[in-house]
N, C-alpha and C positions, 0 to 999 in steps of 0.2 A: 626560290629555285632550288631544285633537287641537286645536292652536291656530290652525289654517288658517282655515276658515270654518265657523262652527257655525250650523246653521239650527235655529231653535226651531220648535216645534209650530205657532206661529202664522205661519210663514213670515219672519219677521224676520232679517236677516242679522246675525250677531253680529261684533264686532271683537275683537281681542285687547286693542287700546287705544283708547279715546276720550280725545282730548286737547283740553281745553278752554283755548283760547288759543294764538295763533300767534306769541307773542314769542320771546324767545331760549330759555327753558327748554322751552317746548312744541316749538319747531322741533327743538332739539338731541335731546329725548327721542325725538320722532317719527322723526328721521332714523336714530338708532341701532337703534330697534326695527325700522324697514324694512329695515335692513341685515341683520337677523337673520331676515328672511322673516316678520315679523309682520304682520298686517293692522291698519292704522291709519286712523282717521279723526280729523281736526283740525277743530274748529269754532271760529270767530272771531267776536266780537260786533262788532268794527269791520269796515269794508268794505275793509280793507287787511291785509297781512301785516306782521310785524315788531314789533307792539306799539308801544312808545316809541322804537324805534331805527328807525322808519320813515323812509325818505327819499324825496322827490318832486323830479323834475327839473323846474326851472323856468329857462327861458331858458339851457339848457345847464349849469345848476349844481344839483348834488344838495343840496337843502335839507333840513336836519335838522328835521322838522316839529314834533317834541316837545322840543327843546332839543338843545344841542351834546352828541355822543357821540364820545369819542375812545377807541378800544380800546387797552388797555394790560395787559400781563399778566406774570408771572413763571413761569406754568405752561408748560413745555415741550410738554406733551400737548395743552393747550388752543390754543396758537399753532400747533401742527402741525395740528390739527383744523380751525381756521377757515381756513387757508390752503389747505385742499382745495376751498374753495368760492369763494374769492376772493383775488386778489392784493392785498397791502396796500401803500400807499405809505409814505413816511418821514416822515410828518407827526409832529412833536414839539409837544406842548401847551405854550405859553409865554404865558400869559395877562398882560394889563396890568390894573393898577387905577387908577382915577381918583378921587381925594378932593378934591372941590370942584375947585379949578384945579390941583391937583398929581397928577403921574403917576408911578407906581410899578411896578417889576417884581414879579411873583408867579411863583413862591412866594418867600418871604422869603429873600434872599439878599444878598450883598455890595451888589449895584446898589441894593437897598431900603435897606440900613443906611447907606450913605455919602450918601444923600439925606436920610434921617430925622435924622441927626445930623452936624452941621457939622463936628465935630472927628473924625469916624470915618475913618480911612485904612486900617486893617488889620483882619483878623479879630479880633485881640486886643482892639482898641478897640471893635469891635461887641460882642464877648462881655462885656466889661467893663460896657458900657451895659445890657445885658439882665440881666446878674447883679446889677446895682445895682437895677434896677427890679423884678425879680422878688422881691426880699427881702420885699415886703409880703404874700407868699402864705406863711403860716407852716405850714400843715398840708397834707396830701393834698387836692388840688382836689377840691371837691364840686360844682362847676358848671362851665359853659362859660367864664364870665368868668375864674374863678380858674385853670383849665387854660390859657387863652390867655395870661394875664399870666405863668404859669409858663414857658411856651414862649417868648415874644417880648418880654415886657416890657409896661408900661402904655402907652407912647407908640404903639407899633405897633398895639396891641390897639384903643386908642381911635380911630386914624385908619382902619384897615385891616379891622378884624374887628367891632367892636361894632355899629355902625350897620348894616352890610351883613347881619350874622347876625340882629339883631333884626327888619329888615324881611323877610328871607328866611323866618323862622319865626313872626313876629308874636307873639314872646314875648320878655321880657327876657333877656338872657344869664344873669343870675343864676338863671333858672328853667329853663334848659336843661341836659340832662346833659353831662358833660365829654368823653364818648366821640366826640361830634360833631366836635370839634377836634383830637382826638388824632392823626389821620392827616394834619395839615397839615404839609407839608415845610418844614423851616427848615434852612438850610445856610450855611457860612462860606465860600462860594466864589461867583465870578461866574458861576454856572451858572443859566440861567433856565428849564430844563427843568422842569416841574411834577411829573412822575412819576419815580420812581426804578426802574420796571420794566425787566426785560430787553428786552422786545418792545414796541413802540408803532406805531400808524398808523392809517389810515383805508382801508377796503376801497374800492379803486378800482371806481367805478361805483356807489357807494352801498350802504348796509346791505340795502335792499329786495331788491337783485338778490342778495346773499349769502343771506338768508332763503329766496328762490325756490329757489336751488340745494340748499339744505338739505331742502326740502320737495318736490323734484322726484319724481315718481312716487308721490305720497302723496295720498290724497284729502283735499282741504280745502274747507270750506264757509264763506264769508265772510258777514257780516250776520246771523249766528246767535246768539241769545242763548239760552245753556244753560238758563236758568231759565224759559224760555218752555215748553219741553217737558222738564221735568226728569225726570219719570217715564219718558218714552220713552227719554232718553238713558241713563238708569240701567239700562235694560234690554238695550242693544244691544252692550255691551262687558263684557269680562270684568274689566277694570281701567280706571278713569277716573283720568286725571292731570289734576288741577285747578290752574289757576294764576291764577284770580281772587281776589277779596278774601276773606280768611278768614272775616269776620263776615257777609259776605252770604250765604255757602254755609249758613250756620246761621240765616239768616233773622233777623240781629241779636238773637237770642233773649236774649243776655247783655248786650247794649248795643252801640253803635257805636264802633268803633275810629277814632281821630282821624288825619287826613292833611293834608298841604298840598298844594296844586295850583298850577298855573301858567296864566297866559294869555300868548299870544303875539301881538305885533303885527308881521306880516311885511310888507316893502315891497320893491318892485322899484324901483331907482334908475338914473337914466340917467347912470351914471359907471362906470369900471371898477374903482375902488378907494375906498370909503368910509372906512375907518378903519385899514387897513394891518396888521390883525391878525385872526385868527379870532374871538378872545373878548376883549372889554374889560369889566372889572367895574366897576361904579359904587357905591362903598362908602358914600357919605353918604346919610343918611336924607331929605335933600330932593329926590334924585333917586328917583322911585317905582319904576322898573325896576332890576333888580339887575344887568343885563349886556346888552350888544348883541353879537349874533353876526353875523359877515360869512361867509356859508357858502362862497363861492368859495376861501377861503383854506385850507379844509380839504384840497382837492385840487388847488389852484393852478390853477383853471379859468381859460382864456385866454378871456374873454368881454368884450363891449363894456359890458354892464350888470353890476350886482351886485345881490344879494338880502341884505337885513338882517332880523334879528329883534330886536325889543325884548322881553326877558322879564320878565314881572311875576309876583312870588309873590302868591298869594291864598289865603284860607281855602277849604278845600274845602266845596262844596255839592252836593246831589244833582244828578247828570247831568254833573258835571265828572270829568276823569281824576284819578285818585289817584296821585300821584307820590311823596311822601315819607312813610313811616310816622313818626308822632311817637313816638319810642321813649323816652318818659319813664316814671317808675315806674308812674303810673296806667295808661297804656296798655299797657305790658309785661305788668302783672298781669292785665289783661282778656285780653290775647292769650293768655296762659298757659292760662287757663281754656278758650279755644277750642282750644288745642293738644291738651288733654285730650280734648275732644270729637272732634277730627279723629283722634286716636289710635284711637278706638272704631270708625271707619269702616272696614269690612272691605275694601272694593273701591275705595276713593278714596285716592290719593296726592297731598299737598298740596305744591307746589313753586314757587318764585319768590318775588320781593319781595312781592307782594301776598298770596299764600296762606301765606307763613310770617311775614308782618309783620316783614320785616326788610330792612334796606338792603343791597343787593348791587350791586358793580360787575359790568360785562358779563361778564367772564372769570370771576367767582365764580358767576354764574348758570349758565354753560356747565359749568363744574367741578361744581356741584352737581348739574346734570341727568345729567351722566355717571356721577357716584357712585351717584345714586338708580337709574339703570338698571342698573348693574352689580350693585348689591345685590339688585335683583329678580331678575336672571338667576341670582345665586349661590343665592338661595332656592329 
């Protein structure tokens, strides 16, 4: 079959790929298809590109409108790929945690340990404290609380993990799956770098600019809801790449999957430096927000003003953005039923965090889109 432009009897122009969503998955897939000479249409429900990595320039500062996004990866091919669209700076994520009136370094390292325990002077001292405290976990951790204590002990868990996590997810740590905390870095050095990946940075000029370059030369329509004209869009493309919510695609026929959402309070301040760090977490439950983001520190912007964002976790309600899938047993079982329905869709491919109901880092989303596209080409 000729994949260039196919004209139906009704005169409707067909595309090789209709991509629903202009986030990282959709933009990556569209870019790869365009390079291979495929005809691609991208439609996006929001009025901007980039999904949740969208950045907006305010007073000379690239503001992360949907929360802090720091790109990091160990994939050589992904790093090489994104650098074809944007030069990355040398930003290294080194967040700070505030518990009531105490300040700690994140991730958990020797700077954290020597402040937690007065008699802690060496890595051996820190390990001794943690090993003593983790003894209360007798079996393989069955929930987040047990997993956290087995990693860093009870003292750090109670100060820097428990209250923060419970307000983030609005669930007791005992009722959250252990995998959420498994990727938390713990190291016995004075290294404040949060991530261990080979590559890390922020695209100079912001993520929106990077996405625009990825979609250069591709037909994109913003403010378009796929479901408003679903029958029409089903007909105009040979293959649909769907990156929206998995349960929404099937009309919630099996029930609704649960998500956590976020609210943002962004303010412009008449000072050049508010908190001295890009991200500061507030771990106690008496502070309703989970963190304050000061955007200028991502790119070391030299401006007289600064822009900060208070980030509040909230229960998802209709009309909000879906940020975090709640991958507990109940929701995973429901998602699996939807996945089986998705497997029966002959011309639709589901990809990305929402469509797969799976937490992905940015590099994993790009890698996934690459793999999906290359598998299609092979087939």
